[in-house]
VOGU-3710 file (C-alpha; in Angstrom, 3 decimals, decimal comma):
1> xxxxxxxxxx> 0,000/0,000/0,000  1,046/3,659/-0,064  3,796/4,804/2,272  5,924/1,732/1,664  3,941/-0,560/3,984  2,898/-4,171/3,446  0,178/-5,934/5,459  0,081/-9,726/5,852  -2,221/-12,164/7,639  -1,108/-15,413/9,232
11> xxxxxxxxxx> -2,173/-18,680/10,822  -0,614/-17,395/14,072  -3,833/-15,357/14,644  -2,176/-12,026/13,823  -1,721/-9,604/10,969  1,529/-7,718/10,593  2,417/-4,384/9,038  5,861/-4,317/7,435  8,136/-1,564/6,187  8,873/-2,640/2,638
21> xxxxxxxxxx> 12,215/-0,865/2,330  13,739/-2,353/5,464  11,740/-5,554/5,872  11,131/-4,649/9,509  7,837/-5,263/11,272  6,114/-1,940/11,966  3,057/-3,241/13,864  1,581/-6,549/14,960  -2,210/-6,533/14,945  -3,410/-8,775/17,780
31> xxxxxxxxxx> -6,999/-9,589/18,649  -8,162/-12,486/16,509  -8,438/-15,897/18,154  -8,040/-17,801/14,891  -6,009/-17,701/11,704  -6,291/-14,569/9,563  -7,539/-15,790/6,179  -8,115/-12,543/4,269  -7,642/-8,794/4,423  -8,413/-5,618/2,530
41> xxxxxxxxxx> -6,972/-2,136/2,930  -8,452/1,339/2,884  -5,347/3,327/2,003  -6,976/6,737/2,492  -7,797/6,075/6,156  -4,821/3,791/6,908  -7,275/1,070/7,903  -6,930/-2,684/7,448  -9,878/-5,069/7,653  -9,070/-8,686/8,485
51> xxxxxxxxxx> -11,206/-11,838/8,380  -10,508/-14,896/10,486  -11,435/-18,441/11,395  -12,782/-16,941/14,642  -15,812/-15,813/12,559  -15,098/-12,098/12,999  -13,929/-9,214/10,856  -11,763/-6,623/12,587  -10,746/-3,102/11,605  -7,303/-1,765/12,504
61> xxxxxxxxxx> -5,356/1,465/12,355  -2,220/0,175/10,662  -0,092/3,112/11,802  -0,807/2,751/15,523  -1,814/-0,919/15,601  -5,050/-0,045/17,405  -8,081/-2,277/16,921  -10,887/0,044/15,843  -13,942/-2,229/15,747  -15,110/-5,836/15,531
71> xxxxxxxxxx> -17,766/-7,092/13,104  -19,589/-10,043/14,699  -22,481/-12,027/13,206  -20,957/-14,714/11,037  -21,297/-18,290/12,255  -18,217/-19,603/10,453  -14,771/-18,615/9,238  -14,548/-15,379/7,259  -12,881/-16,436/4,012  -12,961/-13,351/1,766
81> xxxxxxxxxx> -13,490/-9,590/1,947  -14,305/-6,814/-0,530  -14,332/-3,072/0,218  -16,003/-0,415/-1,915  -17,770/2,912/-1,392  -17,473/2,633/2,415  -19,256/-0,710/2,306  -17,436/-3,841/3,450  -18,543/-7,277/2,223  -17,516/-10,466/4,021
91> xxxxxxxxxx> -17,922/-14,013/2,698  -18,011/-16,887/5,142  -18,030/-20,624/5,669  -21,550/-20,105/7,045  -22,646/-19,794/3,362  -23,563/-16,106/3,628  -22,191/-12,745/2,592  -22,737/-9,827/4,922  -22,636/-6,158/3,952  -21,402/-3,723/6,609
101> xxxxxxxxxx> -20,872/-0,004/6,992  -17,088/0,024/7,119  -16,905/3,098/9,350  -19,271/1,866/12,066  -19,522/-1,921/11,833  -23,300/-1,783/11,381  -24,684/-4,623/9,274  -26,642/-3,434/6,237  -27,887/-6,742/4,806  -27,161/-10,447/4,448
111> xxxxxxxxxx> -26,858/-12,318/1,128  -28,071/-15,923/1,484  -28,085/-18,082/-1,629  -25,047/-20,361/-1,740  -25,183/-23,975/-0,596  -21,543/-24,016/0,512  -18,850/-21,678/1,849  -18,445/-18,342/0,070  -14,882/-18,395/-1,225  -14,535/-15,280/-3,414
121> xxxxxxxxxx> -16,020/-11,789/-3,762  -15,804/-9,081/-6,415  -17,716/-5,785/-6,600  -18,347/-4,197/-9,988  -20,725/-1,425/-11,051  -23,347/-1,965/-8,373  -23,205/-5,752/-8,514  -21,532/-8,090/-6,041  -20,249/-11,295/-7,635  -19,627/-14,266/-5,365
131> xxxxxxxxxx> -17,936/-17,624/-5,798  -18,502/-20,665/-3,652  -17,652/-24,208/-2,754  -20,922/-25,156/-4,451  -19,105/-24,558/-7,789  -21,416/-21,673/-8,736  -20,870/-17,946/-9,064  -23,728/-15,606/-8,271  -24,536/-11,966/-8,930  -26,351/-9,897/-6,303
141> xxxxxxxxxx> -27,561/-6,332/-6,172  -24,777/-4,949/-3,997  -27,006/-2,818/-1,776  -30,193/-4,842/-1,376  -28,692/-8,333/-1,479  -31,253/-9,487/-4,067  -30,002/-12,411/-6,171  -29,823/-11,450/-9,855  -28,063/-14,302/-11,660  -26,465/-17,708/-11,159
151> xxxxxxxxxx> -23,475/-18,872/-13,241  -23,127/-22,669/-13,461  -20,405/-24,612/-15,241  -17,573/-25,333/-12,817  -17,383/-28,693/-11,057  -15,491/-27,669/-7,921  -14,938/-24,692/-5,614  -14,500/-21,277/-7,278  -11,328/-19,751/-5,872  -11,348/-16,284/-7,400
161> xxxxxxxxxx> -13,266/-13,809/-9,548  -12,426/-10,855/-11,776  -14,636/-8,542/-13,842  -13,743/-6,404/-16,839  -16,414/-4,597/-18,802  -19,274/-7,031/-19,391  -17,179/-10,144/-18,750  -16,931/-12,103/-15,502  -13,893/-14,380/-15,148  -14,045/-17,315/-12,721
171> xxxxxxxxxx> -11,186/-19,643/-11,800  -11,747/-22,894/-9,997  -10,100/-25,764/-8,204  -11,416/-27,897/-11,079  -8,544/-26,502/-13,169  -10,747/-24,422/-15,476  -10,899/-20,707/-16,159  -14,321/-19,644/-17,449  -15,585/-16,309/-18,653  -19,196/-15,183/-18,785
181> xxxxxxxxxx> -21,291/-12,473/-20,358  -22,660/-10,843/-17,203  -25,769/-9,758/-19,097  -26,886/-13,406/-19,249  -26,352/-16,870/-17,834  -24,548/-18,495/-20,735  -20,889/-19,345/-20,303  -18,647/-19,056/-23,307  -16,366/-22,110/-23,767  -13,709/-22,371/-21,058
191> xxxxxxxxxx> -10,050/-21,779/-21,807  -7,996/-24,970/-22,348  -7,748/-26,835/-19,065  -4,402/-26,944/-17,293  -3,756/-29,631/-14,691  -3,375/-27,385/-11,641  -6,093/-25,592/-9,706  -6,604/-21,916/-10,493  -6,237/-19,811/-7,358  -6,038/-16,152/-8,345
201> xxxxxxxxxx> -6,889/-13,758/-11,151  -5,665/-10,304/-11,999  -6,629/-8,116/-14,929  -3,478/-6,687/-16,446  -3,113/-3,386/-18,260  -3,234/-5,332/-21,528  -6,734/-6,515/-20,529  -5,450/-10,076/-20,283  -5,929/-12,378/-17,324  -3,231/-14,292/-15,498
211> xxxxxxxxxx> -3,751/-17,491/-13,497  -1,603/-18,342/-10,503  -1,349/-21,976/-9,450  1,331/-24,138/-7,799  3,098/-24,271/-11,173  4,560/-21,407/-13,244  2,455/-18,304/-13,890  0,984/-18,479/-17,400  -0,815/-15,641/-19,194  -4,217/-16,568/-20,573
//
């Protein structure tokens, strides 16, 4: 993030803030009682939001290390987070997504549609896209939580999502990368299958997508 700081989460129940130039630990964020599985940063307010196996989301001042607030309501591990427009979305092993006011911790709404853990989140243009262990991606109205669309085609957990224009990209533990016209339910043919699970997606400046797996990084 800005200011030469890096934030990491760990299975030791903490998150750490590092000075990139020196490699020294600037702050240790203590408060979770389970592994930190995910985090997002609000650079403008120097705030980190962390999700944990203790079923909570916590907000931190990364400069002072102070815990600012705790978001409690999930009944399972918090697996993924997305932050946009002062709204924080958390996806959980309890099969729900919750929308919170990031500044206060107040819950706005709950998204309940998946039949398995929610494993990935992506906000785009008023829509929240979710991926799950039920092998489906879903599109919700980001403010009301109303389910808009379901994207079926994968055969195993969806690990990550990316959106560019009118295309949703989904990568799965089934080894496939699929892309979808978000105006409808029809998947275009998947890219050629590679043997390793797809774990992350990033849209590059060339508008291409890269897949990261245990093997070498390969541009799609």
